[in-house]
N, C-alpha and C positions, 0 to 999 in steps of 0.2 A: 294478204301481201300483194302489193301493186306489181304490174308487169315490169316496171323498172327495178323494183326490189328483187323480183324473181330472177331477172337476168344478172343482177349483181351477185346474188347468192350463188348462182351457177358458176359465175366467173371466179369468185373467191374459192369455191370448192375445187375448181380446175387448177388454179395456181398453187393451192395447198397440196392437193393429192397428186395430180399429174406432173406438175413442174417442180414440186418439192421445195418451194420457196421457204425461206426462214420465217418463223412465227412472227417476228417483229415486222418483217416486210409485209406479210399478209395483213397484220393488224393496221399498218399504215395505209394500205390500199383500202381496207374496210372503212377507216375513218374518212378518207378522201371521198369515197363513193357514197357514204352516208350523207355527206353534205350535199353532194350532187343530187341524190334522190330527194332530199328535202326541197331543194331548189326546183326540181322538176314537178314535184307535188304541188308546190305553191303556184306554179304556172299552169297546173293541170295538163301537163304534157305526158303522153305515154312515150315509150322509148322510140317507137318508129317515127314519131312526130318531132323529135328533137332536131333542131337545125344548127347550122354553123353559128348563127346569131345568138342562139340560146347558150352555146358554149362560151362565146365571147362575153355575153352578159354575166354568165356564172363566174368567169375569171375576174371580171370587173367587180363583182360583188365581194370577192375575196380581198381585193385591194381595199374596198370600203371597210372591211373588217380589220384593216391595218396589217394584213399579212405582207411579208416582203416578197420581192421578185423571185427569190429562190423557192419559197414555199408555193407560190402560184405556179411556177414552172413545174414543180413536182406534181401538183394536182393535174396539170395538163398531161404529163407523162402517164399518170394513172388512167386518165380518161382515154388517151390514145390506145393504151393496152386493152382497156375494157371494150372499146368500140371495135377494135380489131377482132376480138373474141366474139362480140355480138354479131358482127358481119359474117364470120365463119359459121356460127351456129344459127344463122338466119333469124336472129331476133330483130335485125334491121336490114334494110335494103341498100343503104349507103352509109358511109362513115362521115359524120359531121366534123370530125377533127382533122380531116385531110387538108393539107396546105395551110394549116393554121400555124402562124409564127409563134415560136416560144418567146416568153418575156426575156428581155436581155438581163442576164444575171451578172451583177458587178462582182468580180472576184475580190473577196476581202481576205486580208491576211489573218490566219488563225491566231487567237490570243494565246500567249504562253507565259509561263513564270520565269523570272530570272533565277539564276542558280541559288542566290542567297535566299530567295523566297521559298524555293524547294526545301532548302536546309531548315529554314524556320518552320515550315509546315511539318516536316518529318519529326520535329522535336515536340510537337503538341500532344500526342497520345500519352495517357497516364499508364506507364508500364507496371504499375502496382495492381491494376485490375485486369481481369480476363478480356473485357471488351477493349481496353486500351491496347493490350498486346495484339489482339486481332486487328485493330484499326492500324496499328503501326505496320503490321505485315501486309495489310491490304494496300496502304499508301505506297510502301516500298515496291510491291509487285506492280502496281499501276505505273509508277514512274520508271521502273526498271525494264518493263516489257512493252509499254505503250498499248496494252490490251484495251479493247472496247469494254464498256461496262457490262454488256450482255455476255461477253467472253469471260470476264472476271467471275461473275456470279455462276457461270456454268462450269467453272473449273472443278474437277474432282481431285481428291487426294492422289489418286492413281495417275493423274496427268503430270505430276511433278517428276522430273528426271533429275534427281539431286546429283548423281554422279556425273551426268553429262552437262549439268549446269544449264538446263533449259526446261521449258514448260510446253506441254502439248495443249493446243486450244482449238475449238471449233468456231470458225468465223462465219462471215456472210456466205449464204448459199451452202451451208454445212461443209465448207472446205476446211480441212484440217491442216494446221501448220505447227512447226516447232519454232519457238522464240527463245533466244538466249535470255538468261536471267542472271543478274549480278550477285556477287558474294554477299553484299549487305542485305539484299532482299531475301536470299536463301537463308541467311542467318536469322532474319526476323521471322520467316515462315517456320523454321525449325523450332524456334522458341515458342511460337504459337501452337504448333502441333504437340509439343511436349507437355505443356501445361494448360494454356488458356482454352484450346478447343475442347479437350476432354471435360473441362469444367462447364463450358457452355452447353455441351451435349447432355449433361446430367439433368438439365431443365426439361428435356424431352423424355417423358416417362413411358410413352406409348408409341407404337408404330415401328416401321422398319428402320434400320440404321441409315443415317444420312451420309451419302458418299461425297457430298460437296465440300470443297475446301473451306469456304467461308460460311459460317453459320450465324444466325441471329441470336438474340438473348434468350430465346425460347428453344434453342437447339435445332431449329429448322433452317432451310435454305435461305440465305440472305437475298433479298430482292433488289432489283435495279433501283427502285425508288428509295429503298433503305440506304444504298450506297450513296445516292445523290444527297440525301439528308445528312449523312455522316460527313461527307466531304465539305458540304456547305458550312457545317458547324465548325469544322477544323479551319476552314478558310477564314472565317470571321475571327477565330481565336488567334490565328497567325497574323491578323491585320493586313490581309491581302487587299490589293487595290480594287479588284472586281470579284464577284461571286465565283467560287471554285466549283468546277464541274469535272466529271471524269474525262470529258473530251479535252479539257484544258491541260490535264496531266498528260494525255496522249500527245497533244501538240508540243508540250514541253519536252517530252521524250525525243520526238523526231527532231525538233529544233536543236537541242543540245548535242545530239549525235552529229548532225550536219555541221554544227559550229566547230566540232573537234575533228572534222575531216572525213566522216563517213560518206560513202557515195550514195547517190539517190536510189540506185537499183537495190542496194542492201536494205535501205530504209523502207522501200516499197515492200520487200519480202517480209520484213519484220512487222510492218503495219497490217499486212494482209490485204493490200490494195490490188484489185484485179488488173487495173490499168495504171501505168506509171504517170499518166496525165493527172490522176488524182493526187499523186505524191508531189507533183511539180509545183503545187501551191507553196511548198516549202523552199523553193529555189531562191526566195528573197534572202535566205540565210546564206546560201552559197555566194550570191552576188555581193552581199556585204563583206564576206570573208575575202573575196577576190579584190574588192576595193582596198581593204586594209593591207593585203599583200602588195598590191600595186604601190600604194602610198609609202609603204615601208621600204620597198626595194628598188623602185624605178628612179633613176637619177633626175628625171624631169617631173616627178610627181608633185 
């Protein structure tokens, strides 16, 4: 293992064990730093010899790989955190990322489904099969709660608060929150729990009981990739304009709430955003509603 890889390994261990970062965050850091390690190896640079110009060249190489500004900016954040750690641990004598400007990230409006597209999507699962009943429940939960895909697959049966009409989930940074869930979604989940889930669990003949709400065809925990594939297939069947992803349903949840008068702070809490500035990307919806109100009611509109 090279000195660069040794330092990266120590850093990843630190953020996982000492800082307790989420598994997905650690995995993202690991991927970003693996690219940097390969770049440094190609240049035959040890960690102490890395300069500001090397960092600039590495970021430029990411653009050549057709990565967008947002992805390049994320790689730079990863490197800043890594070199801050390396400086404290005395792997390096200076931080080459200091005073390095972040790429300008153009804010793009999140894609979302129109209400009629959501309705069409929710009609697609075949309710005569266990997997169809599961998929219907899963789609209803995603649209009703705005959960991230990692939060959805991590849901346990015990996380459902049926009488309260909410679901308990673990979000980024292992923060727990309660999210309201609608009647239709609860109904779909109850139908799934009564018949389809027990049928899917029968395929699992060995091992401990599975506590997770959504299970795959073999009776094990449904994976994030599995959810992506299921949603993409239903999106095609529903004739949607663009590929369907879990995040698009999350955006649709937030957009439709704001269109019907929900305040930004409430939507922030439901989405589990630590900072309201993250939620403010949805303010285009509020602005559009204000324009409609103005045009409908102002005598000089």
